[in-house]
DOVO-971783 format. One record per residue (C-alpha): residue in one letter; residue number from 0; y, z, x. Coordinates in steps of 0.02 Angstrom, whole numbers. Example, Ala and Ser with C-alpha at 12.3 -4.5 7.8 and 13.67 -1.06 7.14 Angstrom:
2
REC residuo num  north     up   east
REC       A   0   -225    390    615
REC       S   1    -53    357    684
***
This chain:
139
REC residuo num  north     up   east
REC       M   0   4525   9213  -1967
REC       S   1   4384   9282  -2069
REC       S   2   4204   9304  -1990
REC       L   3   4143   9174  -2117
REC       Q   4   4267   9045  -2049
REC       I   5   4196   9081  -1873
REC       R   6   4025   9084  -1915
REC       L   7   4013   8912  -2005
REC       P   8   4063   8807  -1862
REC       L   9   3945   8910  -1753
REC       A  10   3795   8883  -1872
REC       F  11   3834   8694  -1877
REC       C  12   3843   8685  -1691
REC       L  13   3663   8780  -1682
REC       L  14   3587   8677  -1822
REC       T  15   3644   8512  -1729
REC       G  16   3590   8566  -1565
REC       L  17   3415   8618  -1640
REC       A  18   3409   8448  -1722
REC       I  19   3445   8350  -1575
REC       M  20   3310   8440  -1482
REC       V  21   3175   8417  -1616
REC       F  22   3212   8228  -1645
REC       A  23   3257   8161  -1466
REC       P  24   3130   8055  -1395
REC       V  25   3019   8134  -1254
REC       P  26   3070   8088  -1087
REC       A  27   2942   7992   -979
REC       A  28   2928   8130   -856
REC       A  29   2861   8247  -1000
REC       Q  30   2724   8122  -1059
REC       K  31   2553   8145  -1003
REC       A  32   2526   8069   -823
REC       F  33   2427   7910   -778
REC       P  34   2242   7949   -759
REC       F  35   2207   7902   -579
REC       D  36   2041   7921   -504
REC       A  37   1962   7939   -691
REC       E  38   1830   7822   -742
REC       L  39   1905   7740   -899
REC       R  40   1785   7663  -1025
REC       L  41   1843   7518  -1149
REC       E  42   1839   7590  -1322
REC       A  43   1699   7468  -1380
REC       K  44   1516   7463  -1423
REC       P  45   1400   7397  -1300
REC       L  46   1333   7217  -1336
REC       P  47   1169   7182  -1418
REC       G  48   1028   7205  -1295
REC       S  49   1140   7296  -1168
REC       K  50   1208   7469  -1140
REC       R  51   1353   7409  -1033
REC       V  52   1534   7446  -1089
REC       P  53   1679   7387   -975
REC       W  54   1753   7522   -872
REC       L  55   1904   7530   -743
REC       Q  56   1945   7657   -625
REC       F  57   2123   7663   -537
REC       S  58   2158   7743   -369
REC       E  59   2325   7814   -320
REC       N  60   2340   7688   -174
REC       G  61   2327   7540   -303
REC       A  62   2142   7495   -285
REC       V  63   2059   7459   -442
REC       E  64   1865   7457   -485
REC       I  65   1820   7344   -616
REC       D  66   1649   7341   -712
REC       L  67   1648   7215   -850
REC       W  68   1512   7158   -984
REC       C  69   1434   7065   -832
REC       A  70   1543   7037   -677
REC       N  71   1594   7184   -578
REC       G  72   1718   7202   -420
REC       R  73   1893   7257   -361
REC       G  74   2068   7226   -388
REC       Q  75   2245   7289   -362
REC       A  76   2362   7368   -475
REC       V  77   2539   7424   -468
REC       I  78   2599   7566   -585
REC       V  79   2776   7617   -592
REC       D  80   2832   7742   -730
REC       Q  81   2762   7651   -888
REC       T  82   2735   7486   -825
REC       I  83   2569   7414   -759
REC       T  84   2511   7248   -670
REC       V  85   2320   7222   -638
REC       V  86   2259   7078   -517
REC       P  87   2070   7054   -488
REC       T  88   2050   7018   -306
REC       S  89   1849   6997   -290
REC       L  90   1719   6994   -427
REC       R  91   1528   6965   -428
REC       D  92   1453   6881   -586
REC       N  93   1284   6969   -573
REC       Q  94   1193   6813   -640
REC       C  95   1227   6830   -811
REC       S  96   1215   6706   -952
REC       Q  97   1366   6587   -974
REC       D  98   1422   6677  -1144
REC       R  99   1431   6846  -1056
REC       L 100   1531   6761   -907
REC       Q 101   1649   6682  -1027
REC       M 102   1672   6853  -1118
REC       D 103   1716   6923   -942
REC       K 104   1832   6772   -905
REC       E 105   1930   6803  -1076
REC       F 106   1932   6993  -1042
REC       L 107   2008   6977   -870
REC       T 108   2136   6857   -940
REC       S 109   2183   6995  -1059
REC       L 110   2184   7130   -913
REC       T 111   2296   7041   -808
REC       Q 112   2420   7007   -949
REC       V 113   2445   7193   -979
REC       T 114   2624   7258   -942
REC       T 115   2646   7433  -1002
REC       W 116   2535   7582  -1030
REC       R 117   2544   7739  -1138
REC       W 118   2429   7882  -1215
REC       D 119   2380   7876  -1397
REC       G 120   2297   8039  -1409
REC       A 121   2139   8039  -1290
REC       L 122   2161   7856  -1272
REC       L 123   2242   7773  -1135
REC       V 124   2318   7608  -1207
REC       L 125   2362   7460  -1097
REC       E 126   2473   7339  -1191
REC       G 127   2498   7151  -1177
REC       P 128   2466   7001  -1292
REC       Q 129   2298   7101  -1325
REC       V 130   2292   7293  -1337
REC       L 131   2150   7368  -1240
REC       R 132   2100   7552  -1267
REC       W 133   2017   7662  -1139
REC       R 134   1927   7828  -1157
REC       P 135   1927   7930  -1004
REC       A 136   1750   7977   -955
REC       S 137   1712   8166  -1010
REC       N 138   1588   8201   -860
***
């Protein structure tokens, strides 16, 4: 058997192995972890006449701080692998206009419908019927 006959199958095996490593999906364990204890700001501009932008902060024990366009309060979250469930438990409306309270109500509906999370660069993406993008605070 010539050395060329031995080298070709070896080269093929090496190239196949390299292709599998390069093109295989990244396992969940290798992805960036969920940002517990980080303040997450909604990727949105403040409403006219306001400096407020909704933010969330998740604790590893399942507690969630929720601060919306008007209302703020607490909730509970269950995060397992890439799945997430958020349930608000107590909110205060802070005496805002009906328009802002309605916006908060609609936003909470979207938040409670998220089912999965993932990173998109520096943004945490919560996915459900509506996609919500959050940026970890840099302070």
